[in-house]
C-alpha positions as CSV (number, residue, x, y, z in Angstrom):
1,M,-30.4,10.4,25.9
2,T,-29.0,7.7,28.2
3,D,-25.6,6.1,28.1
4,K,-27.3,2.8,26.9
5,E,-28.9,4.6,24.0
6,I,-25.6,6.2,23.1
7,F,-23.9,2.7,23.2
8,N,-26.6,1.3,21.0
9,L,-26.1,4.1,18.4
10,H,-22.3,3.7,18.6
11,A,-22.7,0.0,17.9
12,E,-24.9,0.7,14.9
13,V,-22.3,3.0,13.4
14,C,-19.6,0.4,14.1
15,K,-21.8,-2.2,12.3
16,A,-22.0,0.1,9.3
17,L,-18.2,0.1,9.2
18,G,-18.0,-3.6,9.4
19,H,-17.2,-4.4,5.8
20,P,-13.8,-4.0,4.0
21,L,-15.3,-2.1,1.1
22,R,-16.8,0.4,3.4
23,I,-13.5,1.0,5.2
24,E,-11.8,1.3,1.8
25,V,-14.4,3.9,0.8
26,I,-13.8,5.9,4.0
27,D,-10.1,5.8,3.3
28,I,-10.7,7.1,-0.2
29,L,-13.1,9.8,0.9
30,G,-10.8,10.9,3.7
31,K,-8.9,12.6,1.0
32,G,-12.0,14.5,-0.3
33,E,-15.3,14.3,-2.0
34,L,-15.7,12.0,-5.0
35,C,-18.3,11.2,-7.7
36,F,-19.8,7.7,-7.5
37,T,-18.1,6.6,-10.7
38,D,-14.7,7.7,-9.3
39,I,-15.3,5.7,-6.1
40,L,-16.4,2.7,-8.3
41,E,-13.3,3.0,-10.4
42,R,-11.0,3.2,-7.4
43,T,-12.6,0.2,-5.5
44,G,-13.0,-1.9,-8.6
45,G,-16.3,-3.3,-7.3
46,L,-19.7,-3.8,-8.8
47,K,-22.0,-0.8,-9.3
48,S,-24.9,-2.3,-7.4
49,N,-22.8,-3.6,-4.5
50,L,-21.1,-0.2,-4.1
51,S,-24.4,1.6,-4.2
52,Q,-25.7,-0.6,-1.4
53,H,-22.7,0.1,0.8
54,L,-22.8,3.8,0.2
55,S,-26.5,3.8,1.0
56,V,-25.9,2.1,4.3
57,M,-23.2,4.5,5.3
58,T,-25.3,7.5,4.2
59,N,-28.3,6.2,6.3
60,K,-26.1,5.8,9.3
61,G,-24.8,9.4,9.0
62,I,-21.2,8.4,8.0
63,L,-21.4,9.8,4.5
64,K,-23.3,12.6,2.9
65,V,-24.3,12.8,-0.7
66,R,-24.7,15.8,-3.0
67,R,-26.2,15.5,-6.5
68,H,-24.6,17.6,-9.2
69,G,-25.5,17.0,-12.8
70,K,-25.5,13.3,-13.5
71,C,-23.3,12.4,-10.6
72,N,-23.8,11.8,-6.9
73,Y,-20.8,13.2,-5.0
74,Y,-20.0,11.4,-1.7
75,S,-18.1,12.8,1.3
76,L,-17.5,12.1,4.9
77,T,-19.9,13.8,7.3
78,S,-16.9,14.4,9.5
79,K,-13.1,14.0,9.2
80,K,-13.3,12.3,12.6
81,V,-14.7,9.2,10.8
82,A,-11.5,8.8,8.8
83,R,-9.4,9.5,11.9
84,A,-11.3,6.8,13.8
85,C,-10.6,4.3,11.1
86,I,-6.9,5.2,11.0
87,L,-6.7,4.8,14.8
88,M,-8.3,1.3,14.5
89,R,-5.9,0.4,11.8
90,E,-3.0,1.5,14.0
91,V,-4.4,-0.8,16.8
92,L,-4.6,-3.7,14.3
93,I,-1.0,-3.1,13.2
94,D,0.3,-2.9,16.8
95,N,-1.5,-6.2,17.5
96,L,0.0,-7.8,14.4
97,K,3.5,-6.7,15.4
98,K,3.0,-8.2,18.9
99,H,1.9,-11.5,17.4
100,Q,4.7,-11.5,14.9
101,S,7.2,-10.8,17.7
102,A,5.7,-13.6,19.8
103,L,5.9,-16.0,16.8
104,I,9.6,-15.1,16.2
105,K,10.4,-15.8,19.9
106,I,8.6,-19.2,19.7
107,S,10.4,-20.2,16.5
108,V,13.8,-19.1,17.9
109,S,13.4,-21.0,21.2
110,G,11.7,-24.0,19.6
């Protein structure tokens, strides 16, 4: 597989993470496997909407699903997914702090 193919696959996974609900689900599942209804309760979303998002993430290999009784249990395929999201959040927070610091300097000098 070429670097270009890897970059394309990487971009596809990033696209699959490109929704706030999906990032929230990853954060929730970073703590362990949950039944669909538990995820629904924690996110407070619509059943059909959550189902679509879980399906996208499952199809992209971010989540895996296990059926037990009447419930589908979802979990991360790798803890690295949660760590990657945490790292991106840290970058975001660092950037917000830099912008806040710059705004404070502007308001003090202005």
